[in-house]
C-alpha positions in Angstrom: -35.6 -17.8 -28.1 -32.6 -18.1 -25.8 -30.9 -21.1 -27.2 -30.9 -23.5 -30.2 -32.3 -26.3 -28.1 -35.4 -24.2 -27.3 -35.6 -23.3 -31.0 -35.4 -27.0 -31.9 -38.4 -27.7 -29.7 -40.4 -24.6 -30.6 -40.0 -24.6 -34.3 -41.6 -27.9 -35.2 -44.8 -26.8 -33.3 -44.9 -23.4 -35.0 -44.2 -25.0 -38.4 -46.9 -27.6 -37.9 -49.3 -24.9 -37.0 -48.3 -22.9 -40.1 -48.8 -25.9 -42.2 -52.3 -26.5 -40.9 -53.0 -22.8 -41.4 -51.8 -22.8 -45.0 -53.7 -25.9 -45.9 -56.9 -24.4 -44.5 -56.2 -20.8 -45.8 -56.1 -19.5 -42.3 -52.6 -18.1 -42.0 -53.8 -14.5 -41.2 -56.5 -15.7 -38.8 -54.2 -17.9 -36.9 -51.7 -15.0 -36.7 -54.3 -12.9 -35.1 -54.8 -15.8 -32.6 -51.1 -15.9 -31.9 -50.9 -12.2 -31.3 -53.9 -12.4 -28.9 -52.3 -15.3 -27.0 -48.9 -13.6 -26.9 -50.4 -10.4 -25.7 -52.4 -12.3 -23.0 -49.3 -14.0 -21.8 -47.3 -10.7 -21.6 -50.2 -9.0 -19.9 -50.7 -11.6 -17.2 -47.8 -13.0 -15.2 -50.3 -15.1 -13.4 -51.5 -16.8 -16.6 -47.9 -17.4 -17.7 -47.0 -18.8 -14.3 -50.1 -21.0 -14.2 -49.4 -22.5 -17.6 -45.7 -23.1 -16.8 -46.3 -24.8 -13.5 -45.6 -28.5 -13.9 -47.4 -29.4 -10.8 -50.8 -28.3 -11.9 -53.0 -30.9 -13.7 -53.4 -30.6 -17.4 -57.2 -30.5 -17.1 -56.9 -27.3 -15.1 -54.7 -25.8 -17.7 -57.0 -26.8 -20.5 -60.0 -25.3 -18.7 -58.2 -21.9 -18.1 -57.2 -21.9 -21.8 -60.8 -22.5 -22.8 -62.0 -19.7 -20.6 -59.4 -17.3 -21.8 -59.3 -18.2 -25.5 -62.3 -20.2 -26.8 -64.4 -17.1 -27.7 -61.3 -15.3 -29.2 -59.4 -17.9 -31.2 -60.3 -20.2 -34.1 -61.0 -23.8 -33.1 -57.9 -25.0 -34.8 -55.9 -22.8 -32.5 -57.8 -24.0 -29.5 -57.0 -27.6 -30.5 -53.4 -26.7 -30.9 -53.4 -25.3 -27.3 -54.8 -28.5 -26.0 -52.1 -30.5 -27.9 -49.4 -28.2 -26.3 -50.9 -29.0 -22.9 -51.0 -32.8 -23.6 -47.4 -32.7 -24.8 -46.3 -30.7 -21.8 -45.1 -27.9 -24.0 -47.6 -25.2 -23.1 -44.9 -23.3 -21.3 -43.4 -22.6 -24.7 -46.6 -21.0 -26.0 -45.1 -17.5 -26.1 -42.1 -18.7 -28.1 -44.4 -20.6 -30.4 -46.4 -17.4 -31.0 -43.4 -15.4 -31.9 -42.0 -18.2 -34.1 -45.3 -18.5 -36.0 -45.3 -14.7 -36.6 -41.8 -15.0 -38.0 -42.9 -17.8 -40.3 -45.8 -15.7 -41.5 -43.6 -12.7 -42.2 -41.3 -14.9 -44.2 -44.2 -16.3 -46.2 -45.6 -12.9 -46.9 -42.1 -11.3 -47.6 -42.6 -8.9 -44.7 -39.6 -7.8 -42.6 -39.5 -6.9 -39.0 -37.8 -3.6 -38.1 -37.2 -2.9 -34.5 -37.1 0.9 -34.0 -35.7 2.4 -30.8 -36.2 6.2 -30.3 -35.6 8.7 -27.6 -39.3 9.7 -27.6 -42.5 8.3 -29.1 -42.6 8.6 -32.9 -45.5 9.8 -34.9 -47.4 7.8 -37.5 -45.8 9.9 -40.3 -42.4 9.0 -38.9 -43.4 5.3 -38.7 -44.5 5.5 -42.4 -41.1 7.1 -43.3 -39.2 4.4 -41.5 -41.3 1.6 -43.2 -40.5 3.2 -46.6 -36.8 3.5 -45.9 -36.7 -0.2 -44.8 -38.6 -1.3 -47.9 -36.1 0.7 -50.0 -33.2 -0.9 -48.2 -34.4 -4.5 -48.1 -36.8 -4.8 -51.1 -39.4 -6.4 -48.9 -43.1 -6.1 -49.8 -44.0 -4.7 -46.3 -42.6 -3.9 -42.9 -43.8 -4.7 -39.4 -42.5 -2.2 -36.9 -41.7 -2.9 -33.2 -41.1 0.4 -31.5 -39.5 1.1 -28.1 -38.3 4.1 -26.3 -34.8 4.6 -24.9 -34.2 8.1 -23.4 -30.5 7.5 -23.4 -30.4 8.0 -27.2 -31.0 11.8 -26.6 -32.6 12.1 -30.0 -33.0 10.3 -33.3 -33.6 6.5 -33.9 -31.9 3.2 -34.2 -33.4 0.8 -36.8 -32.5 -2.9 -36.6 -33.6 -5.2 -39.5 -32.2 -8.7 -39.1 -28.5 -8.2 -38.5 -28.4 -4.7 -40.1 -28.4 -1.7 -37.8 -29.0 1.8 -38.9 -27.9 4.2 -36.0 -29.3 7.6 -36.7 -29.3 8.6 -33.0 -27.6 11.5 -31.4 -25.8 9.1 -29.1 -24.5 7.2 -32.2 -23.5 10.4 -34.0 -21.6 11.6 -30.8 -19.8 8.2 -30.5 -18.8 8.4 -34.2 -17.4 12.0 -33.7 -15.5 10.8 -30.6 -14.0 8.0 -32.6 -13.0 10.3 -35.5 -11.3 12.7 -33.1 -9.3 9.9 -31.5 -7.9 8.9 -34.9 
């Protein structure tokens, strides 16, 4: 979320959805729905643009959402989508999905680790990163978001919250350069 105003608008919706999910023992099911919807929005610029268009009628947006999601998501999630349309907040759906997943991680004591590597990392390497993050943070589990940055040359950069562990060759070269200057 780009700014605190956006966060102030998104958070109450995500928190209300979380509250409903907890009350009905559906937190994980709704999280699957949020992942499905977030993936659908990221995969289709047309869908994102359609939902964000303020000129299009709400009924058309609701019909598209029913076509896209009614077979995939829980009825509570579908009702939530209709509420977002009615309140003219459907353009915030992607941010609401992300915020809901953050709330679920906090509820389940799971941390998010963003891993940037020069090349794709193997499952064994992912498991090693997870274990290292668990050791550092004391979390019960770790969700990994991986991305590739060829500029790293080799190694990885792991970000957990505000902590950054730079084990990349680029980082090592930068540190060597700084030590040579001093």
